[in-house]
C-alpha positions as CSV (number, residue, x, y, z in Angstrom):
1,M,-3.3,-27.8,3.5
2,A,-7.0,-28.1,2.8
3,E,-8.3,-29.0,-0.8
4,L,-11.3,-28.4,-2.7
5,K,-11.1,-28.5,-6.6
6,K,-8.2,-26.1,-7.0
7,L,-8.6,-24.4,-3.6
8,H,-5.4,-24.6,-1.5
9,I,-5.8,-23.3,2.2
10,M,-2.5,-22.2,3.4
11,T,-1.6,-20.6,6.9
12,S,1.4,-20.4,9.0
13,P,2.7,-22.9,11.2
14,D,0.8,-21.1,14.3
15,T,-2.5,-20.2,12.8
16,M,-4.9,-22.1,14.9
17,N,-8.6,-20.9,14.0
18,F,-8.6,-20.5,10.2
19,H,-11.7,-22.1,8.5
20,P,-12.7,-20.5,5.7
21,D,-16.0,-21.6,3.5
22,L,-14.4,-23.2,0.4
23,E,-17.8,-23.5,-1.1
24,S,-18.5,-20.3,-1.0
25,I,-15.4,-19.1,-2.2
26,S,-15.2,-21.5,-4.9
27,A,-18.6,-20.1,-6.1
28,I,-17.3,-16.6,-6.8
29,L,-14.0,-17.5,-8.5
30,P,-13.5,-17.9,-12.2
31,D,-13.8,-20.9,-13.6
32,D,-10.4,-21.4,-14.9
33,D,-7.1,-23.7,-14.9
34,F,-5.7,-21.7,-12.4
35,D,-5.0,-23.3,-8.5
36,Y,-6.3,-20.8,-6.1
37,Y,-4.3,-20.2,-2.8
38,I,-6.3,-19.2,0.3
39,F,-4.3,-17.1,2.9
40,P,-5.6,-15.5,6.1
41,G,-5.7,-11.2,5.4
42,F,-2.4,-10.0,5.6
43,T,-1.6,-7.3,8.5
44,D,0.9,-4.6,8.0
45,V,2.1,-2.6,11.1
46,H,3.7,0.5,9.5
47,V,1.6,2.4,6.5
48,H,1.2,5.8,6.0
49,M,-2.6,6.8,5.4
50,R,-1.9,10.7,4.9
51,E,-5.2,11.4,6.5
52,P,-5.8,13.9,7.9
53,G,-3.6,16.6,6.4
54,F,-2.2,15.2,3.5
55,S,-4.8,13.8,1.4
56,Y,-3.1,15.0,-1.7
57,K,-0.9,12.1,-1.4
58,E,-3.3,9.1,0.1
59,T,-6.6,8.9,1.6
60,I,-8.2,6.5,4.1
61,R,-10.2,5.3,1.4
62,T,-7.5,5.2,-1.6
63,G,-4.7,3.5,1.2
64,T,-7.0,1.0,2.2
65,M,-8.6,0.0,-1.1
66,A,-4.6,-0.5,-2.1
67,A,-4.2,-2.7,1.0
68,A,-7.3,-4.8,0.3
69,R,-5.8,-4.9,-3.9
70,G,-2.3,-6.3,-1.7
71,G,-3.9,-9.0,0.3
72,Y,-3.9,-6.7,3.8
73,T,-7.0,-6.7,5.7
74,C,-5.4,-4.7,9.0
75,V,-3.0,-2.1,8.7
76,C,-1.8,0.3,11.5
77,A,-1.6,3.7,10.7
78,M,1.4,5.9,11.2
79,P,1.0,9.3,13.1
80,N,2.7,11.7,10.8
81,L,-0.3,13.5,10.1
82,N,-1.8,16.9,10.5
83,P,-2.8,17.5,13.2
84,V,-0.9,14.8,14.8
85,P,-2.5,12.1,17.0
86,D,-1.3,13.3,20.0
87,S,-4.2,14.0,22.2
88,T,-7.8,12.3,22.2
89,E,-9.3,15.6,20.3
90,H,-6.7,14.9,17.4
91,L,-6.8,11.1,17.4
92,R,-10.4,11.1,17.5
93,E,-10.5,13.5,14.2
94,E,-8.5,10.9,12.7
95,Q,-10.6,7.8,13.9
96,E,-13.8,9.7,12.1
97,I,-12.2,9.4,8.8
98,I,-11.4,5.4,9.1
99,D,-15.3,4.8,10.3
100,R,-16.2,6.6,7.6
101,D,-14.0,5.7,4.4
102,A,-11.8,2.4,5.5
103,V,-12.5,-0.5,3.8
104,V,-10.4,-2.7,5.9
105,E,-9.2,-2.5,9.4
106,V,-7.3,0.5,10.4
107,L,-5.6,0.7,13.9
108,P,-3.9,4.2,14.5
109,Y,-1.0,5.0,16.1
110,A,-0.5,7.6,18.8
111,S,2.3,9.9,18.8
112,I,5.3,9.6,22.1
113,T,5.8,13.2,22.2
114,V,3.6,16.2,21.2
115,G,3.3,17.2,17.7
116,E,6.4,14.5,17.0
117,K,8.9,17.4,18.1
118,G,10.6,15.2,20.7
119,Q,9.8,18.0,23.2
120,E,7.1,16.9,25.6
121,L,5.7,13.6,26.3
122,V,1.8,13.0,25.3
123,D,-0.9,11.9,27.8
124,F,-0.3,8.1,27.3
125,E,-2.8,7.3,29.9
126,A,-5.5,9.3,28.2
127,L,-4.5,8.0,24.5
128,S,-3.8,4.3,25.5
129,E,-7.3,2.8,24.8
130,R,-7.7,4.4,21.5
131,C,-4.2,3.4,19.4
132,I,-2.3,0.4,19.1
133,A,0.7,1.6,20.2
134,F,2.7,4.6,20.5
135,S,5.4,5.9,18.0
136,D,6.9,9.0,16.7
137,D,7.3,7.5,13.5
138,G,9.8,9.2,10.9
139,K,11.4,10.7,13.6
140,G,14.1,9.0,16.4
141,V,13.4,10.3,20.0
142,Q,16.9,11.9,20.6
143,S,16.6,12.5,24.2
144,E,17.7,9.4,26.0
145,E,16.0,10.3,29.4
146,M,12.9,11.1,27.0
147,M,12.6,8.0,26.0
148,R,13.3,6.0,29.4
149,E,10.2,8.3,30.7
150,A,8.4,6.9,27.4
151,M,8.7,3.4,28.3
152,K,7.9,4.0,31.9
153,K,4.6,5.4,31.0
154,A,3.9,2.9,28.0
155,K,4.6,-0.1,30.6
156,A,2.4,1.3,32.9
157,C,-0.7,1.5,30.3
158,N,0.4,-1.7,28.8
159,K,1.3,-0.4,25.4
160,M,4.2,-0.9,23.1
161,I,6.7,1.7,22.0
162,V,7.2,1.5,17.8
163,A,10.6,3.2,17.3
164,H,12.0,4.7,13.7
165,C,15.5,4.4,15.3
166,E,18.0,7.5,13.8
167,V,20.3,9.7,15.6
168,D,19.8,13.0,14.3
169,S,23.5,14.3,14.9
170,M,24.8,11.4,12.6
171,L,22.9,12.3,9.3
172,H,24.8,15.2,8.0
173,G,22.5,16.0,5.3
174,G,23.0,12.2,3.9
175,Y,19.8,11.2,1.8
176,I,21.1,7.5,0.5
177,H,23.3,5.2,2.1
178,E,26.9,6.1,3.0
179,G,28.3,3.1,0.7
180,A,29.7,2.6,-2.7
181,Y,27.1,4.1,-4.7
182,A,27.4,7.4,-2.8
183,K,30.9,7.7,-3.0
184,A,31.1,6.9,-6.8
185,H,28.1,9.1,-7.8
186,G,28.7,12.1,-5.3
187,H,25.8,11.6,-2.8
188,R,25.9,12.3,1.0
189,G,25.4,9.1,2.8
190,I,23.6,8.1,5.7
191,S,25.6,5.9,7.9
192,S,24.7,2.9,9.2
193,E,25.5,3.5,12.7
194,S,22.8,6.7,12.7
195,E,20.2,3.5,12.8
196,W,21.8,0.7,15.3
197,A,23.2,3.1,17.6
198,E,19.6,4.2,18.6
199,I,18.5,0.8,18.4
200,E,21.4,-0.1,20.8
201,R,20.3,2.3,23.1
202,D,16.6,1.8,23.1
203,V,16.8,-2.0,23.4
204,R,19.2,-0.9,26.6
205,L,16.0,1.2,27.8
206,S,13.7,-1.3,26.9
207,G,15.7,-4.0,29.3
208,E,15.6,-0.9,32.3
209,T,12.0,-0.5,31.8
210,G,10.4,-3.8,30.9
211,C,8.3,-1.7,28.5
212,A,7.5,-3.7,25.2
213,F,9.1,-2.2,22.5
214,H,9.5,-2.7,18.9
215,V,11.7,-1.2,16.0
216,C,10.8,-0.3,12.7
217,H,11.8,-1.0,9.2
218,I,15.5,-2.3,10.4
219,S,17.7,-2.3,7.5
220,T,21.6,-3.0,8.5
221,K,23.3,-5.9,9.8
222,E,24.2,-4.6,12.8
223,S,20.7,-3.8,13.8
224,V,19.8,-7.6,13.4
225,E,22.6,-8.7,15.6
226,I,21.5,-6.3,18.1
227,I,18.0,-7.7,18.3
228,R,19.4,-11.0,18.2
229,K,21.6,-10.5,21.2
230,G,18.9,-8.5,23.0
231,K,16.0,-11.3,22.2
232,A,18.6,-13.9,23.5
233,A,18.7,-11.9,26.7
234,G,14.9,-12.6,27.5
235,L,14.5,-8.7,26.2
236,N,10.7,-7.5,25.3
237,I,11.9,-6.4,21.8
238,S,10.8,-7.1,18.3
239,C,11.4,-5.8,15.1
240,E,10.4,-5.4,11.2
241,T,11.7,-4.8,7.9
242,G,10.6,-3.7,4.3
243,P,10.2,-5.9,1.3
244,H,12.6,-3.8,-0.6
245,Y,15.4,-4.2,2.3
246,L,15.1,-8.2,1.5
247,V,15.4,-8.2,-2.4
248,M,17.3,-5.0,-3.2
249,D,20.4,-2.9,-2.3
250,E,22.9,-0.2,-3.1
251,N,23.9,-2.0,-6.2
252,D,20.3,-1.2,-7.7
253,L,20.0,1.9,-7.1
254,Q,19.2,4.5,-9.9
255,E,19.4,8.5,-10.1
256,D,15.7,8.5,-9.7
257,G,13.7,9.6,-6.4
258,W,11.7,6.4,-6.7
259,F,14.6,4.6,-5.5
260,K,14.7,7.0,-2.2
261,M,13.3,5.8,0.8
262,N,14.8,6.1,4.8
263,P,16.1,4.1,6.0
264,P,18.0,3.7,2.5
265,L,18.8,0.9,0.5
266,R,21.9,-0.5,2.2
267,G,24.7,-2.7,1.1
268,T,24.9,-6.4,0.1
269,E,25.9,-7.6,3.3
270,D,23.1,-5.8,5.1
271,R,20.6,-7.3,2.7
272,E,22.1,-10.8,3.5
273,A,21.8,-10.2,7.1
274,L,18.3,-9.6,7.1
275,I,18.0,-12.3,5.0
276,K,19.3,-14.5,8.0
277,G,16.9,-12.4,10.2
278,I,14.0,-13.7,8.8
279,Q,15.5,-17.2,8.4
280,D,15.9,-17.5,12.3
281,G,13.1,-15.8,13.7
282,T,15.3,-12.4,14.8
283,I,12.9,-10.4,12.5
284,D,9.3,-10.9,13.3
285,C,7.4,-9.5,10.6
286,I,7.5,-7.7,7.5
287,A,5.7,-4.3,6.8
288,T,5.6,-2.0,3.8
289,D,6.3,1.1,5.1
290,H,4.0,2.4,2.4
291,A,4.8,6.1,2.2
292,P,2.9,7.6,-1.0
293,H,3.9,11.1,-2.0
294,S,2.7,13.1,-5.2
295,A,4.4,12.8,-8.7
296,V,6.0,16.4,-7.6
297,E,7.4,15.4,-4.8
298,K,8.8,12.3,-6.1
299,A,10.6,13.7,-9.3
300,K,13.5,15.8,-7.5
301,G,15.8,12.9,-8.0
302,L,17.8,11.0,-5.1
303,E,19.0,14.4,-3.6
304,N,15.8,16.6,-3.3
305,S,12.8,14.2,-3.6
306,A,10.6,13.1,-0.4
307,F,11.7,10.2,1.2
308,G,9.2,7.0,0.8
309,I,7.8,4.7,-1.6
310,V,4.7,2.7,-2.0
311,G,4.6,-1.1,-1.3
312,L,1.3,-2.4,-0.1
313,E,0.2,-3.7,-3.8
314,T,3.6,-5.4,-4.6
315,A,5.1,-6.8,-1.5
316,F,3.6,-10.0,-1.4
317,P,4.4,-10.8,-5.1
318,L,7.7,-9.4,-4.9
319,L,8.6,-11.5,-1.5
320,Y,6.7,-14.6,-3.1
321,T,8.6,-14.3,-6.3
322,R,12.0,-13.6,-5.0
323,L,12.2,-15.1,-1.3
324,V,9.9,-18.1,-2.1
325,R,10.0,-19.2,-5.5
326,T,13.5,-19.1,-5.3
327,G,13.8,-21.5,-1.9
328,V,15.2,-18.6,0.7
329,I,12.2,-19.0,2.9
330,S,8.9,-21.2,2.8
331,L,5.8,-20.0,2.0
332,E,4.6,-21.0,5.3
333,T,7.6,-18.5,7.0
334,L,6.2,-15.7,4.5
335,L,2.6,-16.2,5.5
336,K,3.5,-16.2,9.5
337,L,5.6,-12.6,8.8
338,L,2.2,-11.5,7.0
339,T,0.0,-12.8,9.6
340,T,0.4,-14.4,12.7
341,G,4.3,-12.5,13.5
342,P,2.5,-9.2,13.6
343,R,-0.7,-10.0,15.4
344,K,0.9,-11.9,17.9
345,R,3.1,-9.3,18.8
346,F,0.7,-6.2,18.8
347,G,-2.1,-8.3,20.7
348,L,-4.6,-8.9,17.9
349,S,-6.5,-11.7,17.8
350,E,-7.3,-14.2,14.7
351,T,-10.0,-13.5,12.2
352,Q,-11.6,-15.0,9.5
353,D,-10.3,-12.4,7.1
354,F,-8.8,-13.8,4.0
355,T,-7.1,-13.4,0.6
356,V,-7.3,-15.3,-2.3
357,W,-4.4,-15.5,-4.6
358,R,-3.3,-16.8,-8.2
359,L,0.4,-17.6,-7.4
360,D,1.4,-19.2,-10.6
361,E,0.2,-15.8,-12.7
362,K,3.0,-13.9,-13.8
363,F,2.9,-10.0,-14.3
364,T,4.7,-7.3,-15.0
365,V,4.8,-4.3,-12.1
366,D,3.0,-1.1,-13.5
367,P,2.0,1.7,-11.2
368,D,-0.9,2.9,-13.5
369,E,-2.7,-0.2,-12.2
370,F,-2.3,0.7,-8.2
371,L,-5.5,1.7,-6.4
372,S,-2.9,3.7,-4.4
373,M,-2.6,7.6,-5.1
374,G,1.2,7.0,-4.9
375,K,3.2,5.5,-7.6
376,A,6.6,5.9,-6.7
377,Q,8.6,2.7,-6.0
378,P,11.8,0.8,-7.5
379,F,9.7,-2.4,-8.7
380,T,8.3,-1.0,-12.1
381,G,8.6,-3.4,-14.9
382,M,9.5,-6.4,-12.4
383,E,7.9,-9.3,-13.6
384,L,6.7,-11.1,-10.6
385,Y,4.3,-13.7,-10.0
386,G,0.9,-14.1,-7.9
387,R,-2.4,-12.0,-8.4
388,C,-4.7,-11.1,-5.8
389,M,-8.3,-12.2,-7.1
390,L,-9.8,-11.9,-3.7
391,T,-9.8,-9.9,-0.3
392,V,-12.5,-10.6,2.1
393,H,-12.5,-8.4,5.6
394,D,-15.4,-9.0,8.1
395,G,-17.9,-11.0,6.1
396,K,-17.5,-8.4,2.9
397,I,-15.6,-8.3,-0.3
398,V,-13.5,-5.8,-0.1
399,Y,-11.3,-6.3,-3.1
400,R,-12.3,-8.9,-6.3
401,R,-10.2,-8.6,-9.3
402,E,-12.1,-8.2,-12.5
403,E,-11.0,-9.9,-15.3
404,K,-9.8,-7.9,-18.8
């Protein structure tokens, strides 16, 4: 850690070439009694920008402004769009909006199958130079043979398969975790096996094909153990989990669509296993799965609301308050999960992007303050520590908190 006045540079243990200009930063920060902490810009490998196709939920502009407010300078955009980025033409349409409107770096995914329908593989070779990786996002590839072939094609292009793992035949119309809360309140549950069974299959296929494989938003204790064993066996696999799965579980559920996401909040044992997974390095990174919806889509209760919550603007304060300040993990470990962990796994080089925070400032989560068009999340009213004061991407200030 280096200091200048009340500036502190903090990095993860494996950050090598991060050298921000402290004098320049000091000159643009408020003159007050707070200590300021400078971090490398955060990277989120799982966000939903909603454009093209669903700009009533979010746009590239608003989504990246929200990212900057949360300290993120790079996000990877999932492909559940209209049109789906399943061809060079469709991917170009998304890229043109990114080039025009993004305030931070946005790296688009291409889909694994045409239209994310699970019936026909995309042209991997044609798309590989234009995308960060291949994913069908919120839809698991149901056919084992199709996933095997997708992995072979991705490996030939030196690209990763990134998968939402879910067995459709095990869902039975569920919409929250199949646990005590669902039973007590008469809700249809989503079993843990619907997630881990497909992870188990895809980890095996990764071993067969040699394809680099990354699992989205794991939420169950079995998922953690499968990935832990796969890594121990030397497989080229990785995974992420979301902030909400680390700090909440089914005991926190309320009869409100703002608590509905997929995977759902699981049991206490699952949350504890996820924490163990970040402590021992099984989990490579934390990704928000930022998934904005309209107010109407999230106002229909647990059963009928759309799946998904927003998280870019609350992720770091939530994790810092609940995991770092309580001694569960170190600040350096959290930074690794948000910076070098995702960047190394996804083949991204280090940058001089940075974000500046007041760690000792407490605030109450208020969605009316969000820059994202999406407001639905289960953290409203929580008292958290850590306010983002400044975010710089590619030498430009992309977020600066205005003092009231």
